[in-house]
C-alpha positions in Angstrom: 23.4 -38.1 -32.2 22.5 -37.9 -28.5 25.8 -36.2 -27.7 25.2 -33.7 -30.5 21.7 -32.9 -29.3 23.0 -32.5 -25.7 25.7 -30.2 -26.9 23.1 -28.1 -28.8 20.8 -28.0 -25.8 23.6 -26.8 -23.6 24.6 -24.1 -26.1 21.1 -22.8 -26.2 20.9 -22.7 -22.4 24.1 -20.8 -22.3 22.8 -18.0 -24.6 22.0 -14.7 -23.0 18.4 -13.8 -22.6 16.9 -11.9 -25.6 15.5 -8.4 -25.2 11.9 -9.8 -25.4 12.6 -12.3 -22.7 14.0 -9.6 -20.5 11.0 -7.3 -21.1 8.7 -10.2 -20.2 10.6 -10.9 -17.1 10.6 -7.2 -16.0 6.9 -7.0 -16.8 6.3 -10.0 -14.6 8.5 -8.7 -11.8 6.6 -5.4 -11.8 3.2 -7.3 -11.9 2.1 -5.2 -14.9 -0.8 -7.7 -15.6 -2.2 -6.9 -12.2 -1.7 -3.1 -12.8 -3.7 -3.5 -16.0 -6.5 -5.2 -14.2 -6.7 -2.4 -11.7 -6.8 0.1 -14.6 -9.6 -1.9 -16.2 -11.7 -1.6 -13.0 -10.9 2.1 -12.9 -12.0 2.3 -16.5 -15.4 0.9 -15.6 -15.8 3.6 -12.9 -14.8 6.2 -15.5 -17.5 4.8 -17.8 -20.1 5.3 -15.2 -19.0 8.9 -14.7 -19.1 9.6 -18.4 -22.5 7.9 -18.7 -23.9 10.1 -15.9 -22.3 13.4 -17.0 -22.4 13.2 -20.8 -25.1 10.6 -21.6 -27.7 11.3 -18.9 -27.3 7.7 -17.8 -28.6 6.5 -21.2 -25.5 4.8 -22.5 -26.8 1.4 -21.6 -25.3 -1.9 -22.9 -24.2 -0.2 -26.2 -21.8 2.2 -24.4 -20.7 -0.4 -21.9 -19.7 -2.8 -24.6 -17.6 -0.2 -26.3 -15.7 0.7 -23.1 -15.0 -3.0 -22.4 -13.5 -3.3 -25.8 -11.4 -0.2 -25.3 -10.0 -1.3 -21.9 -8.2 -4.4 -23.3 -5.6 -5.3 -20.7 -3.3 -7.1 -23.1 -3.3 -4.2 -25.6 -2.8 -1.8 -22.7 0.2 -3.7 -21.4 1.7 -3.8 -24.9 2.1 0.0 -24.8 4.3 -0.3 -21.7 6.4 -3.2 -22.9 7.0 -1.4 -26.3 8.2 1.6 -24.3 10.6 -0.6 -22.4 11.9 -2.0 -25.7 12.5 1.5 -27.2 13.5 3.3 -24.1 15.8 0.9 -22.2 19.1 -0.8 -23.1 19.8 -4.5 -22.4 21.9 -3.5 -19.4 19.2 -1.2 -18.0 16.7 -4.0 -18.4 19.0 -6.4 -16.5 19.5 -3.9 -13.7 15.8 -3.1 -13.4 15.0 -6.8 -13.3 17.5 -7.3 -10.4 15.9 -4.4 -8.5 12.3 -5.6 -8.9 13.1 -9.2 -8.3 14.8 -8.3 -5.0 12.9 -8.4 -1.7 12.5 -4.6 -1.6 11.4 -4.5 -5.3 8.8 -7.1 -4.7 7.6 -5.4 -1.6 7.3 -2.0 -3.3 5.3 -3.4 -6.2 2.9 -5.2 -3.8 2.4 -2.1 -1.7 1.8 0.2 -4.7 -0.7 -2.1 -6.3 -2.5 -2.7 -3.0 -2.7 1.0 -2.4 -3.9 1.8 -6.0 -6.6 -0.8 -5.7 -7.7 0.5 -2.3 -7.9 4.1 -3.5 -10.2 3.0 -6.3 -12.8 3.2 -3.5 -13.8 6.9 -3.1 -14.1 6.5 0.6 -10.6 5.2 1.0 -9.3 7.8 -1.4 -10.9 10.6 0.7 -9.4 9.1 3.9 -6.0 9.0 2.3 -6.3 12.6 1.2 -7.4 13.6 4.7 -4.4 11.8 6.1 -2.1 13.7 3.8 -3.6 17.0 4.7 -3.1 16.2 8.4 0.5 14.9 7.9 3.2 16.9 9.6 5.5 18.3 6.8 8.6 18.4 8.9 8.8 14.6 9.4 11.5 12.5 7.8 8.8 10.3 6.3 7.2 13.2 4.5 10.6 14.5 3.3 11.4 11.1 1.8 8.1 10.9 -0.1 8.7 14.4 -1.3 12.2 13.5 -2.5 10.9 10.5 -4.4 8.2 12.6 -6.1 10.7 15.2 -7.1 13.4 12.7 -8.4 10.8 11.1 -10.6 9.1 14.4 -11.6 5.8 12.7 -10.8 3.7 15.8 -10.4 4.9 17.5 -13.7 4.7 14.3 -15.7 1.3 13.3 -14.4 -0.2 16.8 -15.0 1.1 16.9 -18.5 -0.2 13.4 -19.2 -3.6 14.3 -17.7 -4.0 17.4 -19.9 -3.0 15.6 -23.0 -5.3 12.7 -22.3 -8.2 15.1 -21.9 -7.3 16.9 -25.1 -7.4 13.5 -26.9 -10.8 12.7 -25.4 -12.3 15.9 -26.8 -10.7 15.2 -30.1 -12.5 11.9 -30.2 -15.7 13.4 -29.0 -15.6 16.1 -31.8 -14.2 13.8 -34.5 -16.9 14.7 -37.0 -17.1 18.4 -36.1 -14.9 21.5 -36.7 -13.8 21.7 -33.0 -11.9 24.9 -32.0 -8.5 23.3 -31.3 -6.9 26.5 -30.0 -9.9 27.2 -27.8 -9.8 23.7 -26.4 -6.1 23.9 -25.7 -6.5 27.3 -24.0 -9.4 25.9 -21.8 -7.3 22.9 -20.7 -4.2 25.0 -20.0 -6.4 27.3 -17.9 -7.0 24.3 -15.6 -3.3 23.5 -15.2 -3.0 25.1 -11.7 -6.0 23.3 -10.3 -5.0 20.1 -12.0 -1.5 20.4 -10.4 -2.9 21.0 -7.0 -5.2 17.9 -7.3 -2.5 15.7 -8.7 -0.1 16.7 -5.9 -2.7 15.8 -3.3 -3.5 12.5 -4.9 0.2 11.5 -5.3 1.1 12.3 -1.7 -2.0 10.6 -0.4 -1.2 7.5 -2.5 2.5 7.3 -1.7 2.1 8.0 2.1 -0.5 5.2 2.1 1.5 2.8 -0.1 4.9 3.3 1.6 3.7 3.4 5.2 5.2 -0.1 6.0 8.7 0.8 4.6 11.4 1.9 6.9 13.7 4.8 6.2 16.5 2.6 4.8 14.1 1.0 2.4 12.8 4.4 1.3 16.3 5.7 0.7 17.2 2.6 -1.3 14.1 3.1 -3.5 15.1 6.7 -4.1 18.7 5.7 -4.8 17.5 3.3 -7.5 15.3 6.1 -9.0 18.3 8.4 -9.2 20.3 5.9 -11.3 20.4 6.0 -15.1 18.4 2.8 -15.1 15.8 4.2 -12.7 15.4 7.3 -14.8 15.2 5.3 -18.1 12.6 3.1 -16.5 10.6 6.1 -15.2 10.7 7.8 -18.7 9.7 4.5 -20.4 6.7 4.1 -18.0 5.5 7.6 -18.6 5.9 7.2 -22.4 4.0 3.9 -22.3 1.2 5.2 -20.0 0.9 8.4 -21.9 0.4 6.7 -25.3 -1.9 4.2 -23.7 -4.1 6.8 -22.0 -4.1 9.1 -25.1 -5.4 6.2 -27.2 -7.9 5.2 -24.6 -9.2 8.8 -24.2 -9.5 9.3 -27.9 -11.5 6.1 -28.3 -13.7 7.0 -25.3 -14.5 10.3 -26.9 -15.5 8.4 -30.1 -17.6 6.0 -28.0 -19.5 8.8 -26.4 -20.1 10.5 -29.7 -21.3 7.2 -31.3 -23.7 6.6 -28.3 -25.0 10.2 -28.6 -25.7 9.7 -32.3 -27.4 6.3 -31.7 -29.7 7.9 -29.1 -30.8 10.5 -31.6 -31.9 7.9 -34.2 
């Protein structure tokens, strides 16, 4: 019996990792739980802005509690892991794990999360934007950041995601009214150029800050991974997951604002 149990145990250990195990391992390597916590903090800042601009600072505990429920980090991370499951093959998951568990992969994740957290402070964000504005465009460093942005289509994808997120917010806000959908779309599309300009400035500021400690060889290796089928599949999955997550969050925030406004009128 002991020999049989030992044989079964060895057989189980020899099985390849399941897709769920690979997704969990990739999520851990990319520190997605930490990313979600950063987004939760950003969500609270967004709540303050909404309270000030739309609720005249009268949202109080009622609005705050709703926003806390909306920014559930486990639910948020599930959007990304589901996108990994549907958008990446087992082989691509394996290759992504190898990259993000490497020394360079771990360094990149740490640098990006640190920079994202730092830029949550408006003062640091302004300094990073000023540094981008003052950066000489002809340098190798700037060219590598530019190439990374272009390879991953970061400006186009972020602008599209931002506009769609705003559209869903206003859908939630006007859930009980006959909102002019075409007019809303036209208004948002009219902002595309200014949104593109702001997104470009933020991305360059962020990446120039985050990747400052990397040398040229590390930057090129990161870009090379992004160019692979795995890198492209991962990038697409991340945007798919983040877009669905932010669309859901924005719609629920719109509903929360509408509920708070109705409650204040009672």
